[in-house]
C-alpha positions in Angstrom: 69.9 -126.4 37.1 71.8 -125.2 34.1 73.9 -121.8 35.0 74.7 -120.1 31.7 77.8 -117.6 32.2 77.5 -114.5 29.8 81.1 -113.4 29.1 80.5 -109.8 27.6 80.7 -109.5 23.9 80.9 -113.5 23.2 77.4 -113.9 21.8 75.4 -113.8 25.2 72.5 -111.6 24.2 72.0 -113.7 21.1 71.9 -117.0 23.4 69.8 -115.5 26.4 67.4 -114.8 23.5 67.5 -118.2 22.4 67.1 -119.8 25.8 64.2 -117.3 26.6 62.7 -118.6 23.4 62.8 -122.4 24.6 62.8 -122.1 28.6 60.2 -119.1 28.9 59.7 -118.4 32.6 61.6 -120.9 33.7 64.6 -118.9 32.7 66.0 -116.5 35.1 68.5 -113.6 34.1 71.2 -112.4 36.8 72.7 -109.0 35.8 74.2 -106.4 37.9 77.0 -108.1 39.8 79.8 -106.1 37.6 81.4 -109.4 37.2 84.6 -109.2 35.4 85.4 -105.9 36.7 87.9 -106.0 39.7 87.8 -103.2 41.9 87.2 -102.9 45.7 83.5 -101.6 45.0 82.8 -104.5 42.6 84.2 -106.9 44.7 81.9 -105.9 47.7 79.1 -105.5 45.5 79.5 -109.2 44.3 80.0 -110.7 47.6 76.5 -108.8 49.0 74.7 -110.2 45.8 75.9 -113.7 46.1 74.6 -114.0 49.7 71.3 -112.6 48.9 71.0 -114.9 45.9 72.2 -118.1 47.8 69.6 -117.3 50.6 66.9 -117.7 47.8 68.2 -121.5 46.9 65.1 -123.3 47.6 62.6 -120.5 45.4 65.4 -120.7 42.5 65.3 -124.3 42.4 61.4 -124.8 42.6 61.1 -121.7 40.1 63.8 -122.0 37.3 65.7 -124.7 35.3 67.9 -122.0 33.9 70.2 -118.8 35.3 71.6 -116.8 32.6 73.6 -113.8 33.0 77.1 -111.6 33.9 77.8 -113.7 37.1 81.0 -115.4 38.3 80.8 -119.2 38.6 81.3 -119.3 42.3 78.2 -117.4 42.8 76.1 -120.4 42.2 78.9 -123.3 42.9 77.9 -126.1 45.0 74.0 -124.2 45.7 72.3 -126.8 43.9 72.2 -130.9 43.6 72.1 -131.1 39.7 74.1 -128.1 38.1 75.7 -127.6 34.7 77.7 -124.8 33.9 77.9 -123.5 30.4 79.6 -120.6 28.9 80.7 -118.9 25.3 84.2 -117.6 24.7 85.7 -115.5 22.2 88.9 -114.9 20.5 90.6 -112.4 22.9 91.8 -109.9 20.5 88.5 -109.6 19.1 86.8 -109.9 22.5 88.8 -107.2 23.9 88.4 -104.8 21.1 84.8 -105.3 20.8 84.4 -104.4 24.6 85.9 -101.4 24.6 83.7 -100.3 21.5 80.7 -101.4 23.2 81.6 -99.1 26.3 82.4 -96.4 24.0 78.9 -96.7 22.5 77.1 -97.1 25.8 78.2 -94.1 28.0 74.6 -94.1 29.6 74.5 -97.1 31.4 74.9 -97.6 35.5 78.1 -99.2 35.5 81.6 -97.7 36.6 83.4 -99.2 33.5 81.4 -96.6 31.2 81.8 -94.1 33.5 85.3 -94.5 34.4 86.2 -95.0 30.7 84.1 -92.0 29.7 85.3 -89.5 32.2 89.1 -90.6 31.6 88.7 -90.6 27.9 90.5 -93.9 27.3 92.0 -95.1 24.2 91.9 -98.5 23.2 95.4 -99.1 24.2 94.8 -97.5 27.8 92.0 -99.6 28.4 93.8 -102.8 27.3 96.0 -101.7 30.2 93.4 -101.2 32.8 94.2 -103.9 35.8 90.3 -103.5 36.7 89.6 -105.5 33.2 92.5 -107.8 32.6 91.8 -111.2 31.5 88.1 -110.4 31.9 86.9 -113.8 30.2 88.8 -115.9 32.5 87.7 -114.0 35.8 84.0 -115.3 34.9 85.2 -118.9 35.7 86.1 -117.7 39.3 87.3 -121.3 41.0 86.5 -123.1 37.8 88.3 -124.6 35.2 87.0 -124.5 31.8 87.3 -128.2 31.9 84.7 -128.2 34.7 81.9 -126.8 32.0 79.4 -129.3 30.9 79.3 -127.2 27.6 81.8 -124.7 25.9 80.4 -122.8 23.0 82.1 -120.4 20.6 80.9 -117.0 19.4 82.9 -117.4 16.1 80.9 -120.8 15.7 77.8 -119.6 17.1 75.6 -121.5 14.8 77.2 -124.8 14.9 77.4 -124.1 19.1 73.5 -123.9 18.8 73.5 -127.1 17.2 75.9 -128.5 19.7 73.8 -127.4 22.5 70.8 -128.9 21.2 72.4 -132.4 20.6 73.9 -132.4 24.0 70.9 -131.2 26.2 68.0 -132.3 24.0 66.9 -128.7 23.0 66.2 -127.2 20.2 67.2 -123.4 20.1 65.7 -122.4 16.6 67.4 -120.5 14.3 70.4 -118.3 15.5 69.4 -114.7 15.9 72.2 -112.1 16.5 71.8 -109.4 19.3 73.8 -106.7 20.5 76.0 -106.4 17.5 78.5 -103.2 16.3 76.1 -102.2 13.5 78.9 -100.3 11.7 80.8 -104.0 11.5 78.2 -106.0 9.8 79.7 -109.0 11.6 83.2 -108.4 10.1 86.6 -108.8 12.7 88.0 -105.9 14.0 91.5 -105.0 12.6 94.2 -106.0 15.2 97.0 -103.9 14.6 100.5 -104.8 16.3 100.1 -102.2 19.3 97.0 -104.0 20.0 98.1 -107.3 19.7 100.9 -106.7 21.9 98.9 -105.1 24.4 96.7 -108.1 24.7 99.1 -110.5 24.8 100.7 -108.7 27.8 97.5 -107.7 29.6 95.2 -110.8 28.8 97.4 -113.8 28.7 94.9 -116.2 30.5 92.4 -115.4 28.3 94.6 -116.6 25.1 95.1 -119.6 27.1 91.7 -120.2 27.9 90.3 -119.6 24.4 92.8 -122.0 23.2 91.6 -124.7 25.5 87.9 -123.5 24.8 88.4 -124.6 20.9 89.6 -127.9 22.0 86.7 -128.6 24.0 84.5 -127.3 21.4 85.9 -129.5 18.7 86.0 -132.5 20.9 82.3 -132.0 22.1 81.3 -131.5 18.4 83.2 -134.7 17.4 81.6 -136.7 20.3 77.9 -135.2 19.3 78.4 -136.3 15.8 79.5 -139.9 16.8 76.5 -140.1 18.9 74.1 -138.9 16.4 75.1 -141.6 13.8 73.2 -144.8 13.6 74.6 -147.4 15.8 75.7 -150.9 14.3 73.4 -153.7 15.8 74.5 -157.3 15.4 71.0 -158.5 15.4 70.6 -156.1 12.3 73.4 -157.7 10.2 
């Protein structure tokens, strides 16, 4: 079972569409856990949803090849005989700001993040200080280490990540398509001023460390994939 963790604002919607085009109805999407949001209400919701999902083990195993969504890795850890966790990550300065503006643009979703943020009229700095969302990317791994993942993609290297995924798993996900982007940015990075940089450094240090490790793993996996793709020397052909 391929378990694709969709960390918010890391190209997860784009990757979901690519997986859907390849796997069709063998792909299950799993959203609604309020993953990455640390409050008593959200924690209890995740416990109940995990119990319900783990009770469906045999059905999931027979019906799906891929599960993709906003879930903490521990929800499925150890549930299937052959499981491979994968995830994309993003520079935490960009991810943090992108997620804030996503919440600002979406006050209507049935999620406490949006409700609380809009009722409090949070500024970007107040959002970054919010303890419910600190080190958000890291929280999606649960008890896993990033080194436990079978594949690590980078949203900044999305096209190359799709190629790497295809090389590693044998699936051609086609030309990259970009979903759920901020139309006002046209793909440009968000400007990060000194106050924002200081807040991310203070409140998301684990995400900064995680991203540095993600880049290392991505580079290593890319080098390995290139080596495997090269024609191998055969003494009999010399």
